[in-house]
PDB file of the backbone (N, CA, C, O) and the ligand in Angstrom, with CONECT records:
HET     ZN  A 101       1
ATOM      1  N   UNK A   1       0.859  -1.153   0.015  1.00  0.00           N
ATOM      2  CA  UNK A   1       0.036   0.006   0.012  1.00  0.00           C
ATOM      3  C   UNK A   1       0.908   1.224  -0.074  1.00  0.00           C
ATOM      4  O   UNK A   1       1.794   1.397   0.763  1.00  0.00           O
ATOM      5  N   UNK A   2       0.699   2.061  -1.033  1.00  0.00           N
ATOM      6  CA  UNK A   2       1.528   3.321  -0.929  1.00  0.00           C
ATOM      7  C   UNK A   2       0.779   4.468  -0.183  1.00  0.00           C
ATOM      8  O   UNK A   2      -0.363   4.353   0.262  1.00  0.00           O
ATOM      9  N   UNK A   3       1.556   5.591  -0.097  1.00  0.00           N
ATOM     10  CA  UNK A   3       1.064   6.675   0.716  1.00  0.00           C
ATOM     11  C   UNK A   3      -0.283   7.229   0.232  1.00  0.00           C
ATOM     12  O   UNK A   3      -1.185   7.555   1.002  1.00  0.00           O
ATOM     13  N   UNK A   4      -0.349   7.313  -1.163  1.00  0.00           N
ATOM     14  CA  UNK A   4      -1.652   7.869  -1.695  1.00  0.00           C
ATOM     15  C   UNK A   4      -2.790   7.027  -1.359  1.00  0.00           C
ATOM     16  O   UNK A   4      -3.870   7.529  -1.045  1.00  0.00           O
ATOM     17  N   UNK A   5      -2.583   5.656  -1.414  1.00  0.00           N
ATOM     18  CA  UNK A   5      -3.601   4.682  -1.104  1.00  0.00           C
ATOM     19  C   UNK A   5      -4.032   4.795   0.331  1.00  0.00           C
ATOM     20  O   UNK A   5      -5.227   4.711   0.614  1.00  0.00           O
ATOM     21  N   UNK A   6      -3.117   4.982   1.244  1.00  0.00           N
ATOM     22  CA  UNK A   6      -3.372   5.143   2.612  1.00  0.00           C
ATOM     23  C   UNK A   6      -4.187   6.392   2.857  1.00  0.00           C
ATOM     24  O   UNK A   6      -5.168   6.350   3.600  1.00  0.00           O
ATOM     25  N   UNK A   7      -3.811   7.486   2.260  1.00  0.00           N
ATOM     26  CA  UNK A   7      -4.547   8.711   2.452  1.00  0.00           C
ATOM     27  C   UNK A   7      -5.979   8.596   1.920  1.00  0.00           C
ATOM     28  O   UNK A   7      -6.912   9.164   2.487  1.00  0.00           O
ATOM     29  N   UNK A   8      -6.141   7.817   0.769  1.00  0.00           N
ATOM     30  CA  UNK A   8      -7.453   7.640   0.302  1.00  0.00           C
ATOM     31  C   UNK A   8      -8.404   6.930   1.213  1.00  0.00           C
ATOM     32  O   UNK A   8      -9.584   7.254   1.351  1.00  0.00           O
ATOM     33  N   UNK A   9      -7.768   5.869   1.867  1.00  0.00           N
ATOM     34  CA  UNK A   9      -8.536   4.972   2.761  1.00  0.00           C
ATOM     35  C   UNK A   9      -8.869   5.719   4.015  1.00  0.00           C
ATOM     36  O   UNK A   9      -9.920   5.477   4.610  1.00  0.00           O
ATOM     37  N   UNK A  10      -7.995   6.639   4.454  1.00  0.00           N
ATOM     38  CA  UNK A  10      -8.222   7.411   5.729  1.00  0.00           C
ATOM     39  C   UNK A  10      -9.363   8.444   5.422  1.00  0.00           C
ATOM     40  O   UNK A  10     -10.243   8.654   6.256  1.00  0.00           O
ATOM     41  N   UNK A  11      -9.332   9.055   4.265  1.00  0.00           N
ATOM     42  CA  UNK A  11     -10.422  10.009   4.022  1.00  0.00           C
ATOM     43  C   UNK A  11     -11.693   9.342   3.820  1.00  0.00           C
ATOM     44  O   UNK A  11     -12.712   9.948   4.149  1.00  0.00           O
ATOM     45  N   UNK A  12     -11.778   8.155   3.315  1.00  0.00           N
ATOM     46  CA  UNK A  12     -13.044   7.425   3.138  1.00  0.00           C
ATOM     47  C   UNK A  12     -13.499   7.009   4.529  1.00  0.00           C
ATOM     48  O   UNK A  12     -14.701   7.048   4.793  1.00  0.00           O
ATOM     49  N   UNK A  13     -12.615   6.617   5.427  1.00  0.00           N
ATOM     50  CA  UNK A  13     -13.004   6.237   6.781  1.00  0.00           C
ATOM     51  C   UNK A  13     -13.553   7.449   7.493  1.00  0.00           C
ATOM     52  O   UNK A  13     -14.554   7.305   8.194  1.00  0.00           O
ATOM     53  N   UNK A  14     -12.981   8.632   7.372  1.00  0.00           N
ATOM     54  CA  UNK A  14     -13.458   9.808   8.068  1.00  0.00           C
ATOM     55  C   UNK A  14     -14.833  10.084   7.524  1.00  0.00           C
ATOM     56  O   UNK A  14     -15.741  10.382   8.300  1.00  0.00           O
ATOM     57  N   UNK A  15     -15.024  10.003   6.266  1.00  0.00           N
ATOM     58  CA  UNK A  15     -16.367  10.278   5.593  1.00  0.00           C
ATOM     59  C   UNK A  15     -17.319   9.369   6.233  1.00  0.00           C
ATOM     60  O   UNK A  15     -18.340   9.860   6.715  1.00  0.00           O
ATOM     61  N   UNK A  16     -17.107   8.030   6.304  1.00  0.00           N
ATOM     62  CA  UNK A  16     -17.983   7.077   6.797  1.00  0.00           C
ATOM     63  C   UNK A  16     -18.358   7.390   8.323  1.00  0.00           C
ATOM     64  O   UNK A  16     -19.484   7.137   8.753  1.00  0.00           O
ATOM     65  N   UNK A  17     -17.433   7.909   9.054  1.00  0.00           N
ATOM     66  CA  UNK A  17     -17.678   8.204  10.469  1.00  0.00           C
ATOM     67  C   UNK A  17     -18.436   9.540  10.660  1.00  0.00           C
ATOM     68  O   UNK A  17     -19.202   9.691  11.611  1.00  0.00           O
ATOM     69  N   UNK A  18     -18.213  10.489   9.755  1.00  0.00           N
ATOM     70  CA  UNK A  18     -18.705  11.829   9.975  1.00  0.00           C
ATOM     71  C   UNK A  18     -19.951  12.158   9.220  1.00  0.00           C
ATOM     72  O   UNK A  18     -20.727  13.003   9.667  1.00  0.00           O
ATOM     73  N   UNK A  19     -20.179  11.541   8.112  1.00  0.00           N
ATOM     74  CA  UNK A  19     -21.299  12.011   7.347  1.00  0.00           C
ATOM     75  C   UNK A  19     -22.416  11.141   7.774  1.00  0.00           C
ATOM     76  O   UNK A  19     -22.365   9.921   7.618  1.00  0.00           O
ATOM     77  N   UNK A  20     -23.501  11.793   8.351  1.00  0.00           N
ATOM     78  CA  UNK A  20     -24.678  11.094   8.905  1.00  0.00           C
ATOM     79  C   UNK A  20     -25.367  10.295   7.853  1.00  0.00           C
ATOM     80  O   UNK A  20     -25.630  10.842   6.782  1.00  0.00           O
ATOM     81  N   UNK A  21     -25.679   9.061   8.060  1.00  0.00           N
ATOM     82  CA  UNK A  21     -26.431   8.206   7.134  1.00  0.00           C
ATOM     83  C   UNK A  21     -27.894   8.048   7.541  1.00  0.00           C
ATOM     84  O   UNK A  21     -28.159   7.552   8.636  1.00  0.00           O
ATOM     85  N   UNK A  22     -28.849   8.447   6.711  1.00  0.00           N
ATOM     86  CA  UNK A  22     -30.205   8.443   6.990  1.00  0.00           C
ATOM     87  C   UNK A  22     -30.700   7.038   6.784  1.00  0.00           C
ATOM     88  O   UNK A  22     -29.925   6.183   6.356  1.00  0.00           O
ATOM     89  N   UNK A  23     -31.977   6.750   7.075  1.00  0.00           N
ATOM     90  CA  UNK A  23     -32.572   5.433   6.687  1.00  0.00           C
ATOM     91  C   UNK A  23     -33.352   5.452   5.419  1.00  0.00           C
ATOM     92  O   UNK A  23     -34.125   4.555   5.082  1.00  0.00           O
ATOM     93  N   UNK A  24     -33.097   6.550   4.726  1.00  0.00           N
ATOM     94  CA  UNK A  24     -33.751   6.691   3.364  1.00  0.00           C
ATOM     95  C   UNK A  24     -32.861   5.967   2.287  1.00  0.00           C
ATOM     96  O   UNK A  24     -31.650   6.175   2.214  1.00  0.00           O
ATOM     97  N   UNK A  25     -33.469   5.190   1.538  1.00  0.00           N
ATOM     98  CA  UNK A  25     -32.817   4.555   0.423  1.00  0.00           C
ATOM     99  C   UNK A  25     -32.689   5.384  -0.786  1.00  0.00           C
ATOM    100  O   UNK A  25     -33.626   6.050  -1.225  1.00  0.00           O
ATOM    101  N   UNK A  26     -31.500   5.336  -1.330  1.00  0.00           N
ATOM    102  CA  UNK A  26     -31.272   6.135  -2.596  1.00  0.00           C
ATOM    103  C   UNK A  26     -32.387   5.849  -3.662  1.00  0.00           C
ATOM    104  O   UNK A  26     -32.623   4.696  -4.021  1.00  0.00           O
ATOM    105  N   UNK A  27     -33.075   6.947  -4.163  1.00  0.00           N
ATOM    106  CA  UNK A  27     -34.118   6.714  -5.130  1.00  0.00           C
ATOM    107  C   UNK A  27     -33.522   6.362  -6.522  1.00  0.00           C
ATOM    108  O   UNK A  27     -34.236   5.936  -7.429  1.00  0.00           O
ATOM    109  N   UNK A  28     -32.250   6.549  -6.646  1.00  0.00           N
ATOM    110  CA  UNK A  28     -31.670   6.278  -8.049  1.00  0.00           C
ATOM    111  C   UNK A  28     -31.137   4.820  -8.272  1.00  0.00           C
ATOM    112  O   UNK A  28     -31.352   4.242  -9.337  1.00  0.00           O
ATOM    113  N   UNK A  29     -30.415   4.218  -7.215  1.00  0.00           N
ATOM    114  CA  UNK A  29     -29.852   2.960  -7.357  1.00  0.00           C
ATOM    115  C   UNK A  29     -30.610   1.944  -6.365  1.00  0.00           C
ATOM    116  O   UNK A  29     -30.482   0.731  -6.531  1.00  0.00           O
ATOM    117  N   UNK A  30     -31.287   2.396  -5.478  1.00  0.00           N
ATOM    118  CA  UNK A  30     -31.979   1.554  -4.501  1.00  0.00           C
ATOM    119  C   UNK A  30     -31.044   0.580  -3.748  1.00  0.00           C
ATOM    120  O   UNK A  30     -31.452  -0.467  -3.244  1.00  0.00           O
ATOM    121  N   UNK A  31     -29.801   0.987  -3.710  1.00  0.00           N
ATOM    122  CA  UNK A  31     -28.744   0.109  -3.274  1.00  0.00           C
ATOM    123  C   UNK A  31     -28.085   0.570  -2.075  1.00  0.00           C
ATOM    124  O   UNK A  31     -27.384  -0.243  -1.472  1.00  0.00           O
ATOM    125  N   UNK A  32     -28.204   1.782  -1.620  1.00  0.00           N
ATOM    126  CA  UNK A  32     -27.538   2.307  -0.510  1.00  0.00           C
ATOM    127  C   UNK A  32     -28.401   3.433   0.129  1.00  0.00           C
ATOM    128  O   UNK A  32     -29.292   3.996  -0.507  1.00  0.00           O
ATOM    129  N   UNK A  33     -28.107   3.718   1.354  1.00  0.00           N
ATOM    130  CA  UNK A  33     -28.792   4.746   2.198  1.00  0.00           C
ATOM    131  C   UNK A  33     -28.159   6.088   1.728  1.00  0.00           C
ATOM    132  O   UNK A  33     -27.039   6.147   1.219  1.00  0.00           O
ATOM    133  N   UNK A  34     -28.972   7.168   1.942  1.00  0.00           N
ATOM    134  CA  UNK A  34     -28.484   8.433   1.650  1.00  0.00           C
ATOM    135  C   UNK A  34     -27.784   9.107   2.858  1.00  0.00           C
ATOM    136  O   UNK A  34     -28.170   8.906   4.010  1.00  0.00           O
ATOM    137  N   UNK A  35     -26.843   9.836   2.582  1.00  0.00           N
ATOM    138  CA  UNK A  35     -26.093  10.596   3.738  1.00  0.00           C
ATOM    139  C   UNK A  35     -26.468  12.085   3.513  1.00  0.00           C
ATOM    140  O   UNK A  35     -26.799  12.567   2.430  1.00  0.00           O
ATOM    141  N   UNK A  36     -26.367  12.762   4.727  1.00  0.00           N
ATOM    142  CA  UNK A  36     -26.663  14.159   4.783  1.00  0.00           C
ATOM    143  C   UNK A  36     -25.362  14.845   4.541  1.00  0.00           C
ATOM    144  O   UNK A  36     -24.376  14.597   5.236  1.00  0.00           O
ATOM    145  N   UNK A  37     -25.347  15.750   3.512  1.00  0.00           N
ATOM    146  CA  UNK A  37     -24.118  16.570   3.254  1.00  0.00           C
ATOM    147  C   UNK A  37     -24.585  17.942   2.890  1.00  0.00           C
ATOM    148  O   UNK A  37     -25.756  18.261   2.686  1.00  0.00           O
ATOM    149  N   UNK A  38     -23.470  18.763   2.830  1.00  0.00           N
ATOM    150  CA  UNK A  38     -23.674  20.209   2.437  1.00  0.00           C
ATOM    151  C   UNK A  38     -22.614  20.426   1.364  1.00  0.00           C
ATOM    152  O   UNK A  38     -21.640  19.685   1.228  1.00  0.00           O
ATOM    153  N   UNK A  39     -22.877  21.516   0.596  1.00  0.00           N
ATOM    154  CA  UNK A  39     -21.859  21.945  -0.350  1.00  0.00           C
ATOM    155  C   UNK A  39     -20.729  22.691   0.553  1.00  0.00           C
ATOM    156  O   UNK A  39     -21.068  23.394   1.505  1.00  0.00           O
ATOM    157  N   UNK A  40     -19.533  22.521   0.241  1.00  0.00           N
ATOM    158  CA  UNK A  40     -18.458  23.115   1.122  1.00  0.00           C
ATOM    159  C   UNK A  40     -18.647  24.604   1.139  1.00  0.00           C
ATOM    160  O   UNK A  40     -18.729  25.284   0.116  1.00  0.00           O
ATOM    161  N   UNK A  41     -18.711  25.071   2.371  1.00  0.00           N
ATOM    162  CA  UNK A  41     -18.725  26.532   2.612  1.00  0.00           C
ATOM    163  C   UNK A  41     -20.279  27.015   2.727  1.00  0.00           C
ATOM    164  O   UNK A  41     -20.537  28.184   3.013  1.00  0.00           O
ATOM    165  N   UNK A  42     -21.209  26.131   2.508  1.00  0.00           N
ATOM    166  CA  UNK A  42     -22.572  26.602   2.580  1.00  0.00           C
ATOM    167  C   UNK A  42     -23.334  25.922   3.667  1.00  0.00           C
ATOM    168  O   UNK A  42     -23.007  24.794   4.034  1.00  0.00           O
ATOM    169  N   UNK A  43     -24.363  26.580   4.208  1.00  0.00           N
ATOM    170  CA  UNK A  43     -25.216  26.040   5.255  1.00  0.00           C
ATOM    171  C   UNK A  43     -26.490  25.366   4.778  1.00  0.00           C
ATOM    172  O   UNK A  43     -27.069  24.500   5.433  1.00  0.00           O
ATOM    173  N   UNK A  44     -26.900  25.829   3.568  1.00  0.00           N
ATOM    174  CA  UNK A  44     -28.088  25.279   2.964  1.00  0.00           C
ATOM    175  C   UNK A  44     -27.781  25.209   1.510  1.00  0.00           C
ATOM    176  O   UNK A  44     -26.865  25.875   1.029  1.00  0.00           O
ATOM    177  N   UNK A  45     -28.565  24.375   0.765  1.00  0.00           N
ATOM    178  CA  UNK A  45     -29.530  23.449   1.192  1.00  0.00           C
ATOM    179  C   UNK A  45     -28.866  22.145   1.740  1.00  0.00           C
ATOM    180  O   UNK A  45     -27.678  21.897   1.536  1.00  0.00           O
ATOM    181  N   UNK A  46     -29.708  21.316   2.457  1.00  0.00           N
ATOM    182  CA  UNK A  46     -29.207  20.008   2.741  1.00  0.00           C
ATOM    183  C   UNK A  46     -29.217  19.109   1.544  1.00  0.00           C
ATOM    184  O   UNK A  46     -30.237  18.935   0.878  1.00  0.00           O
ATOM    185  N   UNK A  47     -28.079  18.546   1.280  1.00  0.00           N
ATOM    186  CA  UNK A  47     -27.962  17.645   0.110  1.00  0.00           C
ATOM    187  C   UNK A  47     -27.894  16.147   0.575  1.00  0.00           C
ATOM    188  O   UNK A  47     -27.101  15.745   1.426  1.00  0.00           O
ATOM    189  N   UNK A  48     -28.775  15.399  -0.052  1.00  0.00           N
ATOM    190  CA  UNK A  48     -28.730  13.965   0.304  1.00  0.00           C
ATOM    191  C   UNK A  48     -27.856  13.260  -0.758  1.00  0.00           C
ATOM    192  O   UNK A  48     -28.057  13.442  -1.959  1.00  0.00           O
ATOM    193  N   UNK A  49     -26.912  12.477  -0.302  1.00  0.00           N
ATOM    194  CA  UNK A  49     -25.886  11.983  -1.169  1.00  0.00           C
ATOM    195  C   UNK A  49     -25.779  10.445  -1.073  1.00  0.00           C
ATOM    196  O   UNK A  49     -25.787   9.880   0.021  1.00  0.00           O
ATOM    197  N   UNK A  50     -25.684   9.811  -2.194  1.00  0.00           N
ATOM    198  CA  UNK A  50     -25.468   8.375  -2.255  1.00  0.00           C
ATOM    199  C   UNK A  50     -24.080   7.954  -2.576  1.00  0.00           C
ATOM    200  O   UNK A  50     -23.550   8.311  -3.628  1.00  0.00           O
ATOM    201  N   UNK A  51     -23.425   7.144  -1.631  1.00  0.00           N
ATOM    202  CA  UNK A  51     -22.025   6.737  -1.766  1.00  0.00           C
ATOM    203  C   UNK A  51     -21.905   5.839  -3.028  1.00  0.00           C
ATOM    204  O   UNK A  51     -20.873   5.832  -3.698  1.00  0.00           O
ATOM    205  N   UNK A  52     -22.989   5.084  -3.330  1.00  0.00           N
ATOM    206  CA  UNK A  52     -22.898   4.028  -4.309  1.00  0.00           C
ATOM    207  C   UNK A  52     -22.999   4.571  -5.760  1.00  0.00           C
ATOM    208  O   UNK A  52     -22.219   4.172  -6.625  1.00  0.00           O
ATOM    209  N   UNK A  53     -23.982   5.501  -6.021  1.00  0.00           N
ATOM    210  CA  UNK A  53     -24.051   5.875  -7.455  1.00  0.00           C
ATOM    211  C   UNK A  53     -23.810   7.453  -7.541  1.00  0.00           C
ATOM    212  O   UNK A  53     -24.005   8.055  -8.597  1.00  0.00           O
ATOM    213  N   UNK A  54     -23.384   8.080  -6.399  1.00  0.00           N
ATOM    214  CA  UNK A  54     -23.059   9.565  -6.378  1.00  0.00           C
ATOM    215  C   UNK A  54     -24.293  10.383  -6.661  1.00  0.00           C
ATOM    216  O   UNK A  54     -24.137  11.521  -7.101  1.00  0.00           O
ATOM    217  N   UNK A  55     -25.484   9.920  -6.453  1.00  0.00           N
ATOM    218  CA  UNK A  55     -26.732  10.719  -6.638  1.00  0.00           C
ATOM    219  C   UNK A  55     -26.616  11.814  -5.590  1.00  0.00           C
ATOM    220  O   UNK A  55     -26.092  11.593  -4.498  1.00  0.00           O
ATOM    221  N   UNK A  56     -27.152  13.090  -5.961  1.00  0.00           N
ATOM    222  CA  UNK A  56     -27.210  14.126  -5.080  1.00  0.00           C
ATOM    223  C   UNK A  56     -28.564  14.762  -5.223  1.00  0.00           C
ATOM    224  O   UNK A  56     -28.951  15.152  -6.325  1.00  0.00           O
ATOM    225  N   UNK A  57     -29.323  14.881  -4.094  1.00  0.00           N
ATOM    226  CA  UNK A  57     -30.661  15.328  -4.124  1.00  0.00           C
ATOM    227  C   UNK A  57     -30.961  16.360  -3.190  1.00  0.00           C
ATOM    228  O   UNK A  57     -30.468  16.308  -2.063  1.00  0.00           O
ATOM    229  N   UNK A  58     -31.753  17.341  -3.547  1.00  0.00           N
ATOM    230  CA  UNK A  58     -32.238  18.447  -2.619  1.00  0.00           C
ATOM    231  C   UNK A  58     -33.761  18.370  -2.628  1.00  0.00           C
ATOM    232  O   UNK A  58     -34.392  18.340  -3.685  1.00  0.00           O
ATOM    233  N   UNK A  59     -34.333  18.340  -1.435  1.00  0.00           N
ATOM    234  CA  UNK A  59     -35.861  18.215  -1.349  1.00  0.00           C
ATOM    235  C   UNK A  59     -36.344  17.013  -2.108  1.00  0.00           C
ATOM    236  O   UNK A  59     -37.402  17.068  -2.735  1.00  0.00           O
ATOM    237  N   UNK A  60     -35.607  15.933  -2.072  1.00  0.00           N
ATOM    238  CA  UNK A  60     -35.929  14.611  -2.633  1.00  0.00           C
ATOM    239  C   UNK A  60     -36.033  14.732  -4.154  1.00  0.00           C
ATOM    240  O   UNK A  60     -36.749  13.961  -4.794  1.00  0.00           O
ATOM    241  N   UNK A  61     -35.312  15.709  -4.735  1.00  0.00           N
ATOM    242  CA  UNK A  61     -35.320  15.825  -6.231  1.00  0.00           C
ATOM    243  C   UNK A  61     -33.844  15.780  -6.577  1.00  0.00           C
ATOM    244  O   UNK A  61     -33.015  16.410  -5.920  1.00  0.00           O
ATOM    245  N   UNK A  62     -33.497  14.944  -7.729  1.00  0.00           N
ATOM    246  CA  UNK A  62     -32.175  15.041  -8.255  1.00  0.00           C
ATOM    247  C   UNK A  62     -31.675  16.473  -8.496  1.00  0.00           C
ATOM    248  O   UNK A  62     -32.328  17.270  -9.170  1.00  0.00           O
ATOM    249  N   UNK A  63     -30.490  16.778  -7.922  1.00  0.00           N
ATOM    250  CA  UNK A  63     -29.944  18.144  -8.195  1.00  0.00           C
ATOM    251  C   UNK A  63     -28.462  17.978  -8.387  1.00  0.00           C
ATOM    252  O   UNK A  63     -27.759  17.314  -7.626  1.00  0.00           O
ATOM    253  N   UNK A  64     -28.019  18.636  -9.475  1.00  0.00           N
ATOM    254  CA  UNK A  64     -26.573  18.553  -9.767  1.00  0.00           C
ATOM    255  C   UNK A  64     -25.801  19.565  -8.892  1.00  0.00           C
ATOM    256  O   UNK A  64     -26.072  20.766  -8.926  1.00  0.00           O
ATOM    257  N   UNK A  65     -24.833  19.051  -8.110  1.00  0.00           N
ATOM    258  CA  UNK A  65     -23.988  19.898  -7.268  1.00  0.00           C
ATOM    259  C   UNK A  65     -22.671  20.132  -7.856  1.00  0.00           C
ATOM    260  O   UNK A  65     -21.971  19.165  -8.157  1.00  0.00           O
ATOM    261  N   UNK A  66     -22.267  21.345  -8.048  1.00  0.00           N
ATOM    262  CA  UNK A  66     -20.855  21.436  -8.692  1.00  0.00           C
ATOM    263  C   UNK A  66     -19.771  21.552  -7.775  1.00  0.00           C
ATOM    264  O   UNK A  66     -18.643  21.192  -8.113  1.00  0.00           O
ATOM    265  N   UNK A  67     -20.046  22.096  -6.463  1.00  0.00           N
ATOM    266  CA  UNK A  67     -18.959  22.131  -5.510  1.00  0.00           C
ATOM    267  C   UNK A  67     -18.636  20.852  -4.877  1.00  0.00           C
ATOM    268  O   UNK A  67     -19.209  19.812  -5.200  1.00  0.00           O
ATOM    269  N   UNK A  68     -17.709  20.915  -3.964  1.00  0.00           N
ATOM    270  CA  UNK A  68     -17.413  19.727  -3.060  1.00  0.00           C
ATOM    271  C   UNK A  68     -18.397  19.409  -2.003  1.00  0.00           C
ATOM    272  O   UNK A  68     -18.997  20.317  -1.429  1.00  0.00           O
ATOM    273  N   UNK A  69     -18.594  18.152  -1.716  1.00  0.00           N
ATOM    274  CA  UNK A  69     -19.527  17.902  -0.656  1.00  0.00           C
ATOM    275  C   UNK A  69     -18.817  17.669   0.641  1.00  0.00           C
ATOM    276  O   UNK A  69     -17.756  17.044   0.661  1.00  0.00           O
ATOM    277  N   UNK A  70     -19.380  18.164   1.749  1.00  0.00           N
ATOM    278  CA  UNK A  70     -18.755  17.877   3.054  1.00  0.00           C
ATOM    279  C   UNK A  70     -19.923  17.356   3.918  1.00  0.00           C
ATOM    280  O   UNK A  70     -21.097  17.611   3.647  1.00  0.00           O
ATOM    281  N   UNK A  71     -19.521  16.585   5.011  1.00  0.00           N
ATOM    282  CA  UNK A  71     -20.641  16.102   5.850  1.00  0.00           C
ATOM    283  C   UNK A  71     -21.399  17.220   6.486  1.00  0.00           C
ATOM    284  O   UNK A  71     -20.865  18.270   6.843  1.00  0.00           O
ATOM    285  N   UNK A  72     -22.689  16.943   6.613  1.00  0.00           N
ATOM    286  CA  UNK A  72     -23.608  17.947   7.277  1.00  0.00           C
ATOM    287  C   UNK A  72     -23.151  18.151   8.733  1.00  0.00           C
ATOM    288  O   UNK A  72     -22.768  17.220   9.441  1.00  0.00           O
ATOM    289  N   UNK A  73     -23.215  19.394   9.117  1.00  0.00           N
ATOM    290  CA  UNK A  73     -22.898  19.692  10.538  1.00  0.00           C
ATOM    291  C   UNK A  73     -23.945  19.008  11.571  1.00  0.00           C
ATOM    292  O   UNK A  73     -25.044  18.590  11.206  1.00  0.00           O
ATOM    293  N   UNK A  74     -23.516  18.952  12.777  1.00  0.00           N
ATOM    294  CA  UNK A  74     -24.255  18.352  13.834  1.00  0.00           C
ATOM    295  C   UNK A  74     -25.668  19.113  13.816  1.00  0.00           C
ATOM    296  O   UNK A  74     -26.714  18.466  13.852  1.00  0.00           O
ATOM    297  N   UNK A  75     -25.657  20.346  13.765  1.00  0.00           N
ATOM    298  CA  UNK A  75     -26.884  21.179  13.803  1.00  0.00           C
ATOM    299  C   UNK A  75     -27.840  20.770  12.740  1.00  0.00           C
ATOM    300  O   UNK A  75     -29.029  20.567  12.985  1.00  0.00           O
ATOM    301  N   UNK A  76     -27.291  20.644  11.505  1.00  0.00           N
ATOM    302  CA  UNK A  76     -28.129  20.202  10.351  1.00  0.00           C
ATOM    303  C   UNK A  76     -28.731  18.826  10.578  1.00  0.00           C
ATOM    304  O   UNK A  76     -29.894  18.615  10.235  1.00  0.00           O
ATOM    305  N   UNK A  77     -27.991  17.885  11.141  1.00  0.00           N
ATOM    306  CA  UNK A  77     -28.450  16.518  11.385  1.00  0.00           C
ATOM    307  C   UNK A  77     -29.585  16.535  12.402  1.00  0.00           C
ATOM    308  O   UNK A  77     -30.579  15.823  12.259  1.00  0.00           O
ATOM    309  N   UNK A  78     -29.410  17.396  13.475  1.00  0.00           N
ATOM    310  CA  UNK A  78     -30.393  17.527  14.457  1.00  0.00           C
ATOM    311  C   UNK A  78     -31.675  18.110  13.948  1.00  0.00           C
ATOM    312  O   UNK A  78     -32.756  17.661  14.330  1.00  0.00           O
ATOM    313  N   UNK A  79     -31.580  19.127  13.071  1.00  0.00           N
ATOM    314  CA  UNK A  79     -32.859  19.689  12.515  1.00  0.00           C
ATOM    315  C   UNK A  79     -33.471  18.636  11.510  1.00  0.00           C
ATOM    316  O   UNK A  79     -34.693  18.565  11.382  1.00  0.00           O
ATOM    317  N   UNK A  80     -32.690  17.889  10.859  1.00  0.00           N
ATOM    318  CA  UNK A  80     -33.244  16.833   9.943  1.00  0.00           C
ATOM    319  C   UNK A  80     -34.038  15.803  10.865  1.00  0.00           C
ATOM    320  O   UNK A  80     -35.168  15.442  10.535  1.00  0.00           O
ATOM    321  N   UNK A  81     -33.485  15.381  11.918  1.00  0.00           N
ATOM    322  CA  UNK A  81     -34.063  14.336  12.816  1.00  0.00           C
ATOM    323  C   UNK A  81     -35.403  14.904  13.444  1.00  0.00           C
ATOM    324  O   UNK A  81     -36.431  14.231  13.520  1.00  0.00           O
ATOM    325  N   UNK A  82     -35.295  16.110  13.851  1.00  0.00           N
ATOM    326  CA  UNK A  82     -36.515  16.679  14.436  1.00  0.00           C
ATOM    327  C   UNK A  82     -37.730  16.804  13.396  1.00  0.00           C
ATOM    328  O   UNK A  82     -38.914  16.644  13.693  1.00  0.00           O
ATOM    329  N   UNK A  83     -37.235  17.115  12.141  1.00  0.00           N
ATOM    330  CA  UNK A  83     -38.276  17.326  11.026  1.00  0.00           C
ATOM    331  C   UNK A  83     -38.875  15.924  10.853  1.00  0.00           C
ATOM    332  O   UNK A  83     -40.094  15.818  10.723  1.00  0.00           O
ATOM    333  N   UNK A  84     -38.050  14.799  10.843  1.00  0.00           N
ATOM    334  CA  UNK A  84     -38.533  13.508  10.673  1.00  0.00           C
ATOM    335  C   UNK A  84     -39.534  13.065  11.728  1.00  0.00           C
ATOM    336  O   UNK A  84     -40.577  12.458  11.485  1.00  0.00           O
ATOM    337  N   UNK A  85     -39.123  13.418  12.868  1.00  0.00           N
ATOM    338  CA  UNK A  85     -39.975  13.076  14.078  1.00  0.00           C
ATOM    339  C   UNK A  85     -41.358  13.666  14.011  1.00  0.00           C
ATOM    340  O   UNK A  85     -42.356  13.045  14.376  1.00  0.00           O
ATOM    341  N   UNK A  86     -41.378  14.930  13.516  1.00  0.00           N
ATOM    342  CA  UNK A  86     -42.646  15.630  13.371  1.00  0.00           C
ATOM    343  C   UNK A  86     -43.482  15.006  12.334  1.00  0.00           C
ATOM    344  O   UNK A  86     -44.701  14.935  12.491  1.00  0.00           O
ATOM    345  N   UNK A  87     -42.884  14.538  11.260  1.00  0.00           N
ATOM    346  CA  UNK A  87     -43.640  13.806  10.205  1.00  0.00           C
ATOM    347  C   UNK A  87     -44.244  12.511  10.795  1.00  0.00           C
ATOM    348  O   UNK A  87     -45.387  12.171  10.490  1.00  0.00           O
ATOM    349  N   UNK A  88     -43.522  11.830  11.592  1.00  0.00           N
ATOM    350  CA  UNK A  88     -43.941  10.535  12.116  1.00  0.00           C
ATOM    351  C   UNK A  88     -45.181  10.720  13.055  1.00  0.00           C
ATOM    352  O   UNK A  88     -46.067   9.868  13.120  1.00  0.00           O
ATOM    353  N   UNK A  89     -45.192  11.823  13.742  1.00  0.00           N
ATOM    354  CA  UNK A  89     -46.238  12.086  14.713  1.00  0.00           C
ATOM    355  C   UNK A  89     -47.557  12.487  14.130  1.00  0.00           C
ATOM    356  O   UNK A  89     -48.582  12.560  14.808  1.00  0.00           O
ATOM    357  N   UNK A  90     -47.493  12.755  12.792  1.00  0.00           N
ATOM    358  CA  UNK A  90     -48.809  13.202  12.197  1.00  0.00           C
ATOM    359  C   UNK A  90     -49.781  12.111  12.054  1.00  0.00           C
ATOM    360  O   UNK A  90     -50.896  12.336  11.582  1.00  0.00           O
TER     361      UNK A  90
HETATM  362 ZN    ZN A 101     -27.591   5.572  -5.270  1.00  0.00          ZN2+
END
């Protein structure tokens, strides 16, 4: 394993640990769950991202994102979970 390979594996591990994974299945490949991400440097919108097919969606619609994706912040994950909870209680 060379250094580049190690650094790739480390960043993929960090991604796995830090990007919140929802229980929503990717509408595109139906093969993986969606993660909550943001475009680097922006607080909104919340982008749902699929590791498997690289689908990116905003408000459950496919949306092309040109910038880099970063894991959603803790605050964003919290507001997402509260929103889900409210939907369930209806
Ligand atoms: Zn997918």
